[in-house]
N, CA, C and O atoms as a Tripos MOL2 file, in Angstrom:
@<TRIPOS>MOLECULE
protein
  304   303    76     0     0
PROTEIN
NO_CHARGES

@<TRIPOS>ATOM
      1 N           6.4960   14.8970   -6.7990 N.3       1 MET1
      2 CA          7.5390   13.9050   -6.8990 C.3       1 MET1
      3 C           6.9190   12.5910   -7.3830 C.2       1 MET1
      4 O           5.9550   12.0910   -6.8030 O.2       1 MET1
      5 N           7.4890   12.0500   -8.4490 N.am      2 ALA2
      6 CA          6.9880   10.7880   -8.9960 C.3       2 ALA2
      7 C           7.4870    9.6180   -8.1580 C.2       2 ALA2
      8 O           8.6270    9.6080   -7.6950 O.2       2 ALA2
      9 N           6.6250    8.6490   -7.9750 N.am      3 VAL3
     10 CA          6.9670    7.4460   -7.2130 C.3       3 VAL3
     11 C           7.6010    6.4440   -8.1670 C.2       3 VAL3
     12 O           7.0760    6.1840   -9.2500 O.2       3 VAL3
     13 N           8.7260    5.8880   -7.7590 N.am      4 ASN4
     14 CA          9.3930    4.8550   -8.5340 C.3       4 ASN4
     15 C           8.9710    3.5060   -7.9490 C.2       4 ASN4
     16 O           9.3370    3.1730   -6.8220 O.2       4 ASN4
     17 N           8.2140    2.7430   -8.7060 N.am      5 MET5
     18 CA          7.6940    1.4740   -8.2070 C.3       5 MET5
     19 C           8.8080    0.4930   -7.8560 C.2       5 MET5
     20 O           8.5970   -0.4120   -7.0490 O.2       5 MET5
     21 N           9.9850    0.6560   -8.4460 N.am      6 SER6
     22 CA         11.0980   -0.2500   -8.1310 C.3       6 SER6
     23 C          11.6600   -0.0090   -6.7330 C.2       6 SER6
     24 O          12.4640   -0.8020   -6.2420 O.2       6 SER6
     25 N          11.2390    1.0840   -6.0870 N.am      7 ASP7
     26 CA         11.6530    1.3750   -4.7120 C.3       7 ASP7
     27 C          10.7670    0.6610   -3.6830 C.2       7 ASP7
     28 O          11.0350    0.7170   -2.4830 O.2       7 ASP7
     29 N           9.7280    0.0000   -4.1510 N.am      8 ILE8
     30 CA          8.7930   -0.6950   -3.2670 C.3       8 ILE8
     31 C           9.1770   -2.1720   -3.2180 C.2       8 ILE8
     32 O           9.3330   -2.8230   -4.2510 O.2       8 ILE8
     33 N           9.3260   -2.6830   -2.0030 N.am      9 HIS9
     34 CA          9.8000   -4.0500   -1.8240 C.3       9 HIS9
     35 C           8.8650   -4.8550   -0.9170 C.2       9 HIS9
     36 O           8.0740   -4.3030   -0.1520 O.2       9 HIS9
     37 N           8.9850   -6.1650   -1.0310 N.am     10 GLU10
     38 CA          8.2240   -7.0980   -0.2120 C.3      10 GLU10
     39 C           8.3900   -6.7820    1.2670 C.2      10 GLU10
     40 O           9.4830   -6.4320    1.7130 O.2      10 GLU10
     41 N           7.3250   -6.9030    2.0130 N.am     11 HIS11
     42 CA          7.2540   -6.7060    3.4680 C.3      11 HIS11
     43 C           7.2690   -5.2370    3.9130 C.2      11 HIS11
     44 O           7.2850   -4.9680    5.1140 O.2      11 HIS11
     45 N           7.2650   -4.2790    2.9680 N.am     12 MET12
     46 CA          7.1760   -2.8720    3.3750 C.3      12 MET12
     47 C           5.7760   -2.6130    3.9110 C.2      12 MET12
     48 O           4.8050   -3.1890    3.4190 O.2      12 MET12
     49 N           5.6640   -1.7520    4.9150 N.am     13 LYS13
     50 CA          4.3600   -1.3500    5.4390 C.3      13 LYS13
     51 C           3.7440   -0.3200    4.4980 C.2      13 LYS13
     52 O           4.4410    0.4980    3.8980 O.2      13 LYS13
     53 N           2.4270   -0.3820    4.3880 N.am     14 VAL14
     54 CA          1.6660    0.6150    3.6320 C.3      14 VAL14
     55 C           0.7900    1.3370    4.6450 C.2      14 VAL14
     56 O           0.0260    0.7110    5.3800 O.2      14 VAL14
     57 N           0.9100    2.6730    4.6770 N.am     15 VAL15
     58 CA          0.1550    3.4770    5.6350 C.3      15 VAL15
     59 C          -0.6260    4.5680    4.9190 C.2      15 VAL15
     60 O          -0.2370    5.0360    3.8480 O.2      15 VAL15
     61 N          -1.7310    4.9600    5.5310 N.am     16 GLY16
     62 CA         -2.5320    6.0560    5.0050 C.3      16 GLY16
     63 C          -1.8890    7.3980    5.3270 C.2      16 GLY16
     64 O          -0.8810    7.4540    6.0310 O.2      16 GLY16
     65 N          -2.4650    8.4670    4.8180 N.am     17 SER17
     66 CA         -1.9550    9.8130    5.0810 C.3      17 SER17
     67 C          -2.0510   10.1750    6.5510 C.2      17 SER17
     68 O          -1.3960   11.1090    7.0150 O.2      17 SER17
     69 N          -2.8770    9.4250    7.2860 N.am     18 ASP18
     70 CA         -3.0230    9.6340    8.7250 C.3      18 ASP18
     71 C          -2.0260    8.7950    9.5280 C.2      18 ASP18
     72 O          -2.0390    8.8240   10.7590 O.2      18 ASP18
     73 N          -1.1580    8.0450    8.8300 N.am     19 GLY19
     74 CA         -0.1440    7.2310    9.4930 C.3      19 GLY19
     75 C          -0.6410    5.8760    9.9660 C.2      19 GLY19
     76 O           0.1190    5.1080   10.5550 O.2      19 GLY19
     77 N          -1.9150    5.5740    9.7130 N.am     20 LYS20
     78 CA         -2.4890    4.2990   10.1690 C.3      20 LYS20
     79 C          -2.2200    3.1930    9.1470 C.2      20 LYS20
     80 O          -2.1270    3.4430    7.9450 O.2      20 LYS20
     81 N          -2.0990    1.9790    9.6500 N.am     21 HIS21
     82 CA         -1.7600    0.8040    8.8550 C.3      21 HIS21
     83 C          -2.8420    0.4560    7.8380 C.2      21 HIS21
     84 O          -4.0300    0.4200    8.1590 O.2      21 HIS21
     85 N          -2.4020    0.2000    6.5950 N.am     22 VAL22
     86 CA         -3.3110   -0.2320    5.5320 C.3      22 VAL22
     87 C          -3.0130   -1.6790    5.1330 C.2      22 VAL22
     88 O          -3.9270   -2.4520    4.8460 O.2      22 VAL22
     89 N          -1.7290   -2.0370    5.1170 N.am     23 GLY23
     90 CA         -1.3640   -3.3880    4.7190 C.3      23 GLY23
     91 C           0.1370   -3.5500    4.6350 C.2      23 GLY23
     92 O           0.9010   -2.6720    5.0350 O.2      23 GLY23
     93 N           0.5500   -4.7050    4.1000 N.am     24 THR24
     94 CA          1.9530   -5.0340    3.9180 C.3      24 THR24
     95 C           2.1580   -5.4710    2.4730 C.2      24 THR24
     96 O           1.3680   -6.2490    1.9380 O.2      24 THR24
     97 N           3.2080   -4.9770    1.8460 N.am     25 VAL25
     98 CA          3.4740   -5.2930    0.4450 C.3      25 VAL25
     99 C           3.8060   -6.7720    0.2840 C.2      25 VAL25
    100 O           4.6780   -7.3040    0.9710 O.2      25 VAL25
    101 N           3.0990   -7.4270   -0.6330 N.am     26 ASP26
    102 CA          3.4510   -8.7770   -1.0580 C.3      26 ASP26
    103 C           4.4360   -8.6340   -2.2270 C.2      26 ASP26
    104 O           5.5420   -9.1720   -2.1840 O.2      26 ASP26
    105 N           4.0230   -7.9060   -3.2630 N.am     27 HIS27
    106 CA          4.9190   -7.5620   -4.3670 C.3      27 HIS27
    107 C           4.2500   -6.5190   -5.2640 C.2      27 HIS27
    108 O           3.0770   -6.1840   -5.0930 O.2      27 HIS27
    109 N           5.0260   -6.0190   -6.2180 N.am     28 VAL28
    110 CA          4.5300   -5.0290   -7.1690 C.3      28 VAL28
    111 C           4.1300   -5.7530   -8.4440 C.2      28 VAL28
    112 O           4.8650   -6.6090   -8.9370 O.2      28 VAL28
    113 N           2.9690   -5.4090   -8.9740 N.am     29 GLU29
    114 CA          2.4830   -5.9320  -10.2490 C.3      29 GLU29
    115 C           2.2360   -4.7470  -11.1720 C.2      29 GLU29
    116 O           1.1750   -4.1260  -11.1100 O.2      29 GLU29
    117 N           3.1830   -4.4350  -12.0080 N.am     30 GLY30
    118 CA          3.0420   -3.3090  -12.9280 C.3      30 GLY30
    119 C           2.9340   -1.9980  -12.1730 C.2      30 GLY30
    120 O           3.8660   -1.6040  -11.4720 O.2      30 GLY30
    121 N           1.7860   -1.3100  -12.3130 N.am     31 ASP31
    122 CA          1.5600   -0.0270  -11.6580 C.3      31 ASP31
    123 C           0.6710   -0.1450  -10.4300 C.2      31 ASP31
    124 O          -0.0590    0.7870  -10.0940 O.2      31 ASP31
    125 N           0.7330   -1.2920   -9.7610 N.am     32 ARG32
    126 CA         -0.0260   -1.4280   -8.5240 C.3      32 ARG32
    127 C           0.7250   -2.3350   -7.5540 C.2      32 ARG32
    128 O           1.5780   -3.1350   -7.9390 O.2      32 ARG32
    129 N           0.3720   -2.1770   -6.2820 N.am     33 ILE33
    130 CA          0.9590   -2.9860   -5.2180 C.3      33 ILE33
    131 C          -0.0450   -4.0610   -4.8470 C.2      33 ILE33
    132 O          -1.2270   -3.7840   -4.6430 O.2      33 ILE33
    133 N           0.4340   -5.2780   -4.7640 N.am     34 LYS34
    134 CA         -0.3880   -6.3730   -4.2580 C.3      34 LYS34
    135 C          -0.0400   -6.5170   -2.7860 C.2      34 LYS34
    136 O           1.1200   -6.7180   -2.4280 O.2      34 LYS34
    137 N          -1.0510   -6.4150   -1.9380 N.am     35 LEU35
    138 CA         -0.8330   -6.5230   -0.5000 C.3      35 LEU35
    139 C          -0.9190   -7.9820   -0.0580 C.2      35 LEU35
    140 O          -1.6460   -8.7850   -0.6440 O.2      35 LEU35
    141 N          -0.1780   -8.2990    0.9660 N.am     36 SER36
    142 CA         -0.1460   -9.6510    1.5020 C.3      36 SER36
    143 C          -1.4960  -10.0260    2.1150 C.2      36 SER36
    144 O          -2.0520   -9.2740    2.9150 O.2      36 SER36
    145 N          -2.0140  -11.1850    1.7350 N.am     37 LYS37
    146 CA         -3.3000  -11.6210    2.2870 C.3      37 LYS37
    147 C          -3.1660  -12.0890    3.7310 C.2      37 LYS37
    148 O          -4.1690  -12.2250    4.4310 O.2      37 LYS37
    149 N          -1.9300  -12.3400    4.1880 N.am     38 SER38
    150 CA         -1.7360  -12.7770    5.5770 C.3      38 SER38
    151 C          -1.7600  -11.6110    6.5660 C.2      38 SER38
    152 O          -1.7960  -11.8290    7.7770 O.2      38 SER38
    153 N          -1.7390  -10.3680    6.0570 N.am     39 ASP39
    154 CA         -1.8360   -9.2020    6.9270 C.3      39 ASP39
    155 C          -3.2750   -9.1160    7.4450 C.2      39 ASP39
    156 O          -4.2110   -9.2250    6.6530 O.2      39 ASP39
    157 N          -3.4730   -8.9240    8.7460 N.am     40 PRO40
    158 CA         -4.8340   -8.8480    9.2950 C.3      40 PRO40
    159 C          -5.7280   -7.8170    8.6020 C.2      40 PRO40
    160 O          -6.9400   -8.0140    8.5170 O.2      40 PRO40
    161 N          -5.1520   -6.7300    8.1110 N.am     41 ALA41
    162 CA         -5.9440   -5.6870    7.4580 C.3      41 ALA41
    163 C          -6.5270   -6.1530    6.1190 C.2      41 ALA41
    164 O          -7.4740   -5.5530    5.6120 O.2      41 ALA41
    165 N          -5.9630   -7.2160    5.5510 N.am     42 ALA42
    166 CA         -6.4010   -7.6990    4.2420 C.3      42 ALA42
    167 C          -7.5820   -8.6570    4.3160 C.2      42 ALA42
    168 O          -8.1640   -8.9960    3.2860 O.2      42 ALA42
    169 N          -7.9440   -9.0960    5.5130 N.am     43 HIS43
    170 CA         -9.0870   -9.9940    5.7100 C.3      43 HIS43
    171 C          -8.9570  -11.2880    4.9000 C.2      43 HIS43
    172 O          -9.9460  -11.8080    4.3840 O.2      43 HIS43
    173 N          -7.7250  -11.8000    4.7950 N.am     44 GLY44
    174 CA         -7.4950  -13.0810    4.1400 C.3      44 GLY44
    175 C          -7.5090  -13.0650    2.6270 C.2      44 GLY44
    176 O          -7.5120  -14.1260    2.0020 O.2      44 GLY44
    177 N          -7.5170  -11.8810    2.0210 N.am     45 LYS45
    178 CA         -7.5290  -11.7670    0.5570 C.3      45 LYS45
    179 C          -6.4290  -10.8110    0.1150 C.2      45 LYS45
    180 O          -6.0830   -9.8640    0.8220 O.2      45 LYS45
    181 N          -5.8840  -11.0810   -1.0770 N.am     46 HIS46
    182 CA         -4.9390  -10.1310   -1.6490 C.3      46 HIS46
    183 C          -5.7180   -8.8710   -2.0250 C.2      46 HIS46
    184 O          -6.7580   -8.9480   -2.6790 O.2      46 HIS46
    185 N          -5.2150   -7.7310   -1.6130 N.am     47 GLN47
    186 CA         -5.8200   -6.4520   -1.9550 C.3      47 GLN47
    187 C          -4.8080   -5.6780   -2.8090 C.2      47 GLN47
    188 O          -3.6160   -5.9840   -2.7830 O.2      47 GLN47
    189 N          -5.2730   -4.6900   -3.5540 N.am     48 TYR48
    190 CA         -4.4000   -3.9500   -4.4600 C.3      48 TYR48
    191 C          -4.4920   -2.4540   -4.2180 C.2      48 TYR48
    192 O          -5.5560   -1.9150   -3.9150 O.2      48 TYR48
    193 N          -3.3550   -1.8040   -4.3590 N.am     49 ILE49
    194 CA         -3.2720   -0.3460   -4.2660 C.3      49 ILE49
    195 C          -2.6910    0.1570   -5.5900 C.2      49 ILE49
    196 O          -1.6210   -0.2860   -6.0080 O.2      49 ILE49
    197 N          -3.3850    1.0630   -6.2380 N.am     50 GLU50
    198 CA         -2.9120    1.6280   -7.5000 C.3      50 GLU50
    199 C          -1.7860    2.6360   -7.2510 C.2      50 GLU50
    200 O          -1.7440    3.2900   -6.2090 O.2      50 GLU50
    201 N          -0.8890    2.7500   -8.2120 N.am     51 LYS51
    202 CA          0.2280    3.6970   -8.1140 C.3      51 LYS51
    203 C          -0.2770    5.1190   -7.8720 C.2      51 LYS51
    204 O           0.3520    5.8840   -7.1420 O.2      51 LYS51
    205 N          -1.3970    5.4700   -8.4760 N.am     52 SER52
    206 CA         -1.9360    6.8280   -8.3430 C.3      52 SER52
    207 C          -2.3140    7.1710   -6.8960 C.2      52 SER52
    208 O          -2.4410    8.3470   -6.5550 O.2      52 SER52
    209 N          -2.4950    6.1530   -6.0440 N.am     53 ALA53
    210 CA         -2.8550    6.3830   -4.6410 C.3      53 ALA53
    211 C          -1.6360    6.5910   -3.7460 C.2      53 ALA53
    212 O          -1.7720    6.9510   -2.5770 O.2      53 ALA53
    213 N          -0.4360    6.3620   -4.3010 N.am     54 ILE54
    214 CA          0.7900    6.4740   -3.5020 C.3      54 ILE54
    215 C           1.2780    7.9180   -3.5110 C.2      54 ILE54
    216 O           1.4730    8.5160   -4.5690 O.2      54 ILE54
    217 N           1.4720    8.4640   -2.3160 N.am     55 HIS55
    218 CA          1.9760    9.8320   -2.1850 C.3      55 HIS55
    219 C           3.5030    9.8460   -2.2030 C.2      55 HIS55
    220 O           4.1100   10.6120   -2.9510 O.2      55 HIS55
    221 N           4.1180    9.0080   -1.3880 N.am     56 THR56
    222 CA          5.5760    8.9810   -1.2940 C.3      56 THR56
    223 C           6.0330    7.6820   -0.6400 C.2      56 THR56
    224 O           5.2310    6.9050   -0.1230 O.2      56 THR56
    225 N           7.3180    7.4770   -0.6770 N.am     57 ILE57
    226 CA          7.9420    6.3660    0.0420 C.3      57 ILE57
    227 C           8.9590    7.0040    0.9680 C.2      57 ILE57
    228 O           9.8940    7.6650    0.5140 O.2      57 ILE57
    229 N           8.7740    6.8030    2.2920 N.am     58 LYS58
    230 CA          9.7330    7.3800    3.2280 C.3      58 LYS58
    231 C           9.8450    6.5040    4.4630 C.2      58 LYS58
    232 O           8.8890    5.8500    4.8790 O.2      58 LYS58
    233 N          11.0240    6.5110    5.0280 N.am     59 ASN59
    234 CA         11.3070    5.7160    6.2260 C.3      59 ASN59
    235 C          10.9300    4.2440    6.0530 C.2      59 ASN59
    236 O          10.4950    3.5920    7.0030 O.2      59 ASN59
    237 N          11.0990    3.7290    4.8390 N.am     60 GLY60
    238 CA         10.8080    2.3220    4.5820 C.3      60 GLY60
    239 C           9.3400    1.9830    4.5140 C.2      60 GLY60
    240 O           8.9750    0.8100    4.5920 O.2      60 GLY60
    241 N           8.4780    2.9920    4.3690 N.am     61 GLU61
    242 CA          7.0390    2.7790    4.2890 C.3      61 GLU61
    243 C           6.4730    3.4150    3.0230 C.2      61 GLU61
    244 O           6.9640    4.4380    2.5460 O.2      61 GLU61
    245 N           5.4400    2.7880    2.4970 N.am     62 VAL62
    246 CA          4.6960    3.3530    1.3770 C.3      62 VAL62
    247 C           3.5840    4.2030    1.9810 C.2      62 VAL62
    248 O           2.7190    3.6850    2.6870 O.2      62 VAL62
    249 N           3.6050    5.4990    1.7070 N.am     63 CYS63
    250 CA          2.6250    6.4320    2.2740 C.3      63 CYS63
    251 C           1.6170    6.8160    1.1950 C.2      63 CYS63
    252 O           1.9880    7.2810    0.1170 O.2      63 CYS63
    253 N           0.3480    6.6160    1.4990 N.am     64 LEU64
    254 CA         -0.7210    6.8970    0.5490 C.3      64 LEU64
    255 C          -1.2000    8.3410    0.6470 C.2      64 LEU64
    256 O          -0.9280    9.0380    1.6250 O.2      64 LEU64
    257 N          -1.9130    8.7690   -0.3780 N.am     65 SER65
    258 CA         -2.4220   10.1420   -0.3960 C.3      65 SER65
    259 C          -3.7770   10.2630    0.3000 C.2      65 SER65
    260 O          -4.2790   11.3740    0.4750 O.2      65 SER65
    261 N          -4.3770    9.1380    0.7010 N.am     66 GLN66
    262 CA         -5.6360    9.1920    1.4390 C.3      66 GLN66
    263 C          -5.4930    8.5000    2.7870 C.2      66 GLN66
    264 O          -4.5500    7.7420    3.0140 O.2      66 GLN66
    265 N          -6.4300    8.7680    3.6670 N.am     67 LYS67
    266 CA         -6.4140    8.1580    4.9910 C.3      67 LYS67
    267 C          -6.6070    6.6470    4.8610 C.2      67 LYS67
    268 O          -7.1420    6.1630    3.8640 O.2      67 LYS67
    269 N          -6.1680    5.9170    5.8730 N.am     68 ALA68
    270 CA         -6.2080    4.4490    5.8650 C.3      68 ALA68
    271 C          -7.6150    3.9170    5.6060 C.2      68 ALA68
    272 O          -7.7910    3.0300    4.7700 O.2      68 ALA68
    273 N          -8.6050    4.4370    6.2980 N.am     69 GLU69
    274 CA         -9.9750    3.9220    6.1370 C.3      69 GLU69
    275 C         -10.4900    4.1440    4.7060 C.2      69 GLU69
    276 O         -11.1860    3.2880    4.1600 O.2      69 GLU69
    277 N         -10.1530    5.2770    4.1050 N.am     70 GLU70
    278 CA        -10.5710    5.5400    2.7310 C.3      70 GLU70
    279 C          -9.8890    4.5450    1.7770 C.2      70 GLU70
    280 O         -10.5250    4.0120    0.8690 O.2      70 GLU70
    281 N          -8.5940    4.3030    1.9940 N.am     71 ALA71
    282 CA         -7.8660    3.3460    1.1510 C.3      71 ALA71
    283 C          -8.4730    1.9570    1.2670 C.2      71 ALA71
    284 O          -8.6550    1.2720    0.2610 O.2      71 ALA71
    285 N          -8.7860    1.5380    2.4830 N.am     72 LYS72
    286 CA         -9.3610    0.2030    2.7090 C.3      72 LYS72
    287 C         -10.7520    0.0840    2.0870 C.2      72 LYS72
    288 O         -11.1550   -1.0040    1.6760 O.2      72 LYS72
    289 N         -11.4820    1.1910    2.0180 N.am     73 SER73
    290 CA        -12.8240    1.1410    1.4340 C.3      73 SER73
    291 C         -12.7600    0.9080   -0.0800 C.2      73 SER73
    292 O         -13.7640    0.5610   -0.7020 O.2      73 SER73
    293 N         -11.5840    1.0990   -0.6620 N.am     74 ARG74
    294 CA        -11.4140    0.8970   -2.1070 C.3      74 ARG74
    295 C         -10.9320   -0.5110   -2.4400 C.2      74 ARG74
    296 O         -10.8030   -0.8500   -3.6160 O.2      74 ARG74
    297 N         -10.6650   -1.3300   -1.4360 N.am     75 PHE75
    298 CA        -10.2530   -2.7040   -1.6860 C.3      75 PHE75
    299 C         -11.3480   -3.4240   -2.4440 C.2      75 PHE75
    300 O         -12.5340   -3.2590   -2.1590 O.2      75 PHE75
    301 N         -10.9350   -4.2290   -3.4160 N.am     76 HIS76
    302 CA        -11.9170   -5.0060   -4.1910 C.3      76 HIS76
    303 C         -11.2990   -6.2920   -4.6670 C.2      76 HIS76
    304 O         -11.9610   -7.0850   -5.3360 O.2      76 HIS76
@<TRIPOS>BOND
     1     1     2 1
     2     2     3 1
     3     3     4 2
     4     3     5 am
     5     5     6 1
     6     6     7 1
     7     7     8 2
     8     7     9 am
     9     9    10 1
    10    10    11 1
    11    11    12 2
    12    11    13 am
    13    13    14 1
    14    14    15 1
    15    15    16 2
    16    15    17 am
    17    17    18 1
    18    18    19 1
    19    19    20 2
    20    19    21 am
    21    21    22 1
    22    22    23 1
    23    23    24 2
    24    23    25 am
    25    25    26 1
    26    26    27 1
    27    27    28 2
    28    27    29 am
    29    29    30 1
    30    30    31 1
    31    31    32 2
    32    31    33 am
    33    33    34 1
    34    34    35 1
    35    35    36 2
    36    35    37 am
    37    37    38 1
    38    38    39 1
    39    39    40 2
    40    39    41 am
    41    41    42 1
    42    42    43 1
    43    43    44 2
    44    43    45 am
    45    45    46 1
    46    46    47 1
    47    47    48 2
    48    47    49 am
    49    49    50 1
    50    50    51 1
    51    51    52 2
    52    51    53 am
    53    53    54 1
    54    54    55 1
    55    55    56 2
    56    55    57 am
    57    57    58 1
    58    58    59 1
    59    59    60 2
    60    59    61 am
    61    61    62 1
    62    62    63 1
    63    63    64 2
    64    63    65 am
    65    65    66 1
    66    66    67 1
    67    67    68 2
    68    67    69 am
    69    69    70 1
    70    70    71 1
    71    71    72 2
    72    71    73 am
    73    73    74 1
    74    74    75 1
    75    75    76 2
    76    75    77 am
    77    77    78 1
    78    78    79 1
    79    79    80 2
    80    79    81 am
    81    81    82 1
    82    82    83 1
    83    83    84 2
    84    83    85 am
    85    85    86 1
    86    86    87 1
    87    87    88 2
    88    87    89 am
    89    89    90 1
    90    90    91 1
    91    91    92 2
    92    91    93 am
    93    93    94 1
    94    94    95 1
    95    95    96 2
    96    95    97 am
    97    97    98 1
    98    98    99 1
    99    99   100 2
   100    99   101 am
   101   101   102 1
   102   102   103 1
   103   103   104 2
   104   103   105 am
   105   105   106 1
   106   106   107 1
   107   107   108 2
   108   107   109 am
   109   109   110 1
   110   110   111 1
   111   111   112 2
   112   111   113 am
   113   113   114 1
   114   114   115 1
   115   115   116 2
   116   115   117 am
   117   117   118 1
   118   118   119 1
   119   119   120 2
   120   119   121 am
   121   121   122 1
   122   122   123 1
   123   123   124 2
   124   123   125 am
   125   125   126 1
   126   126   127 1
   127   127   128 2
   128   127   129 am
   129   129   130 1
   130   130   131 1
   131   131   132 2
   132   131   133 am
   133   133   134 1
   134   134   135 1
   135   135   136 2
   136   135   137 am
   137   137   138 1
   138   138   139 1
   139   139   140 2
   140   139   141 am
   141   141   142 1
   142   142   143 1
   143   143   144 2
   144   143   145 am
   145   145   146 1
   146   146   147 1
   147   147   148 2
   148   147   149 am
   149   149   150 1
   150   150   151 1
   151   151   152 2
   152   151   153 am
   153   153   154 1
   154   154   155 1
   155   155   156 2
   156   155   157 am
   157   157   158 1
   158   158   159 1
   159   159   160 2
   160   159   161 am
   161   161   162 1
   162   162   163 1
   163   163   164 2
   164   163   165 am
   165   165   166 1
   166   166   167 1
   167   167   168 2
   168   167   169 am
   169   169   170 1
   170   170   171 1
   171   171   172 2
   172   171   173 am
   173   173   174 1
   174   174   175 1
   175   175   176 2
   176   175   177 am
   177   177   178 1
   178   178   179 1
   179   179   180 2
   180   179   181 am
   181   181   182 1
   182   182   183 1
   183   183   184 2
   184   183   185 am
   185   185   186 1
   186   186   187 1
   187   187   188 2
   188   187   189 am
   189   189   190 1
   190   190   191 1
   191   191   192 2
   192   191   193 am
   193   193   194 1
   194   194   195 1
   195   195   196 2
   196   195   197 am
   197   197   198 1
   198   198   199 1
   199   199   200 2
   200   199   201 am
   201   201   202 1
   202   202   203 1
   203   203   204 2
   204   203   205 am
   205   205   206 1
   206   206   207 1
   207   207   208 2
   208   207   209 am
   209   209   210 1
   210   210   211 1
   211   211   212 2
   212   211   213 am
   213   213   214 1
   214   214   215 1
   215   215   216 2
   216   215   217 am
   217   217   218 1
   218   218   219 1
   219   219   220 2
   220   219   221 am
   221   221   222 1
   222   222   223 1
   223   223   224 2
   224   223   225 am
   225   225   226 1
   226   226   227 1
   227   227   228 2
   228   227   229 am
   229   229   230 1
   230   230   231 1
   231   231   232 2
   232   231   233 am
   233   233   234 1
   234   234   235 1
   235   235   236 2
   236   235   237 am
   237   237   238 1
   238   238   239 1
   239   239   240 2
   240   239   241 am
   241   241   242 1
   242   242   243 1
   243   243   244 2
   244   243   245 am
   245   245   246 1
   246   246   247 1
   247   247   248 2
   248   247   249 am
   249   249   250 1
   250   250   251 1
   251   251   252 2
   252   251   253 am
   253   253   254 1
   254   254   255 1
   255   255   256 2
   256   255   257 am
   257   257   258 1
   258   258   259 1
   259   259   260 2
   260   259   261 am
   261   261   262 1
   262   262   263 1
   263   263   264 2
   264   263   265 am
   265   265   266 1
   266   266   267 1
   267   267   268 2
   268   267   269 am
   269   269   270 1
   270   270   271 1
   271   271   272 2
   272   271   273 am
   273   273   274 1
   274   274   275 1
   275   275   276 2
   276   275   277 am
   277   277   278 1
   278   278   279 1
   279   279   280 2
   280   279   281 am
   281   281   282 1
   282   282   283 1
   283   283   284 2
   284   283   285 am
   285   285   286 1
   286   286   287 1
   287   287   288 2
   288   287   289 am
   289   289   290 1
   290   290   291 1
   291   291   292 2
   292   291   293 am
   293   293   294 1
   294   294   295 1
   295   295   296 2
   296   295   297 am
   297   297   298 1
   298   298   299 1
   299   299   300 2
   300   299   301 am
   301   301   302 1
   302   302   303 1
   303   303   304 2
@<TRIPOS>SUBSTRUCTURE
     1 MET1         2 RESIDUE 1 A MET
     2 ALA2         6 RESIDUE 1 A ALA
     3 VAL3        10 RESIDUE 1 A VAL
     4 ASN4        14 RESIDUE 1 A ASN
     5 MET5        18 RESIDUE 1 A MET
     6 SER6        22 RESIDUE 1 A SER
     7 ASP7        26 RESIDUE 1 A ASP
     8 ILE8        30 RESIDUE 1 A ILE
     9 HIS9        34 RESIDUE 1 A HIS
    10 GLU10       38 RESIDUE 1 A GLU
    11 HIS11       42 RESIDUE 1 A HIS
    12 MET12       46 RESIDUE 1 A MET
    13 LYS13       50 RESIDUE 1 A LYS
    14 VAL14       54 RESIDUE 1 A VAL
    15 VAL15       58 RESIDUE 1 A VAL
    16 GLY16       62 RESIDUE 1 A GLY
    17 SER17       66 RESIDUE 1 A SER
    18 ASP18       70 RESIDUE 1 A ASP
    19 GLY19       74 RESIDUE 1 A GLY
    20 LYS20       78 RESIDUE 1 A LYS
    21 HIS21       82 RESIDUE 1 A HIS
    22 VAL22       86 RESIDUE 1 A VAL
    23 GLY23       90 RESIDUE 1 A GLY
    24 THR24       94 RESIDUE 1 A THR
    25 VAL25       98 RESIDUE 1 A VAL
    26 ASP26      102 RESIDUE 1 A ASP
    27 HIS27      106 RESIDUE 1 A HIS
    28 VAL28      110 RESIDUE 1 A VAL
    29 GLU29      114 RESIDUE 1 A GLU
    30 GLY30      118 RESIDUE 1 A GLY
    31 ASP31      122 RESIDUE 1 A ASP
    32 ARG32      126 RESIDUE 1 A ARG
    33 ILE33      130 RESIDUE 1 A ILE
    34 LYS34      134 RESIDUE 1 A LYS
    35 LEU35      138 RESIDUE 1 A LEU
    36 SER36      142 RESIDUE 1 A SER
    37 LYS37      146 RESIDUE 1 A LYS
    38 SER38      150 RESIDUE 1 A SER
    39 ASP39      154 RESIDUE 1 A ASP
    40 PRO40      158 RESIDUE 1 A PRO
    41 ALA41      162 RESIDUE 1 A ALA
    42 ALA42      166 RESIDUE 1 A ALA
    43 HIS43      170 RESIDUE 1 A HIS
    44 GLY44      174 RESIDUE 1 A GLY
    45 LYS45      178 RESIDUE 1 A LYS
    46 HIS46      182 RESIDUE 1 A HIS
    47 GLN47      186 RESIDUE 1 A GLN
    48 TYR48      190 RESIDUE 1 A TYR
    49 ILE49      194 RESIDUE 1 A ILE
    50 GLU50      198 RESIDUE 1 A GLU
    51 LYS51      202 RESIDUE 1 A LYS
    52 SER52      206 RESIDUE 1 A SER
    53 ALA53      210 RESIDUE 1 A ALA
    54 ILE54      214 RESIDUE 1 A ILE
    55 HIS55      218 RESIDUE 1 A HIS
    56 THR56      222 RESIDUE 1 A THR
    57 ILE57      226 RESIDUE 1 A ILE
    58 LYS58      230 RESIDUE 1 A LYS
    59 ASN59      234 RESIDUE 1 A ASN
    60 GLY60      238 RESIDUE 1 A GLY
    61 GLU61      242 RESIDUE 1 A GLU
    62 VAL62      246 RESIDUE 1 A VAL
    63 CYS63      250 RESIDUE 1 A CYS
    64 LEU64      254 RESIDUE 1 A LEU
    65 SER65      258 RESIDUE 1 A SER
    66 GLN66      262 RESIDUE 1 A GLN
    67 LYS67      266 RESIDUE 1 A LYS
    68 ALA68      270 RESIDUE 1 A ALA
    69 GLU69      274 RESIDUE 1 A GLU
    70 GLU70      278 RESIDUE 1 A GLU
    71 ALA71      282 RESIDUE 1 A ALA
    72 LYS72      286 RESIDUE 1 A LYS
    73 SER73      290 RESIDUE 1 A SER
    74 ARG74      294 RESIDUE 1 A ARG
    75 PHE75      298 RESIDUE 1 A PHE
    76 HIS76      302 RESIDUE 1 A HIS
């Protein structure tokens, strides 16, 4: 199932495949999500999640295809 980036909105939670918190959506920039830097998981910096890392959107959350810790290790 293809993810429609227009279904992703500000303040949505982003969770890993393990259901653990990764961040909160600030907004969408093209084919990636910019996470809010005010979320404790972001360590005071805007972090980005690529569209290819998104598995699905369900129950108002963006669910990633990898576990939370793996997703966070890719922050740059």
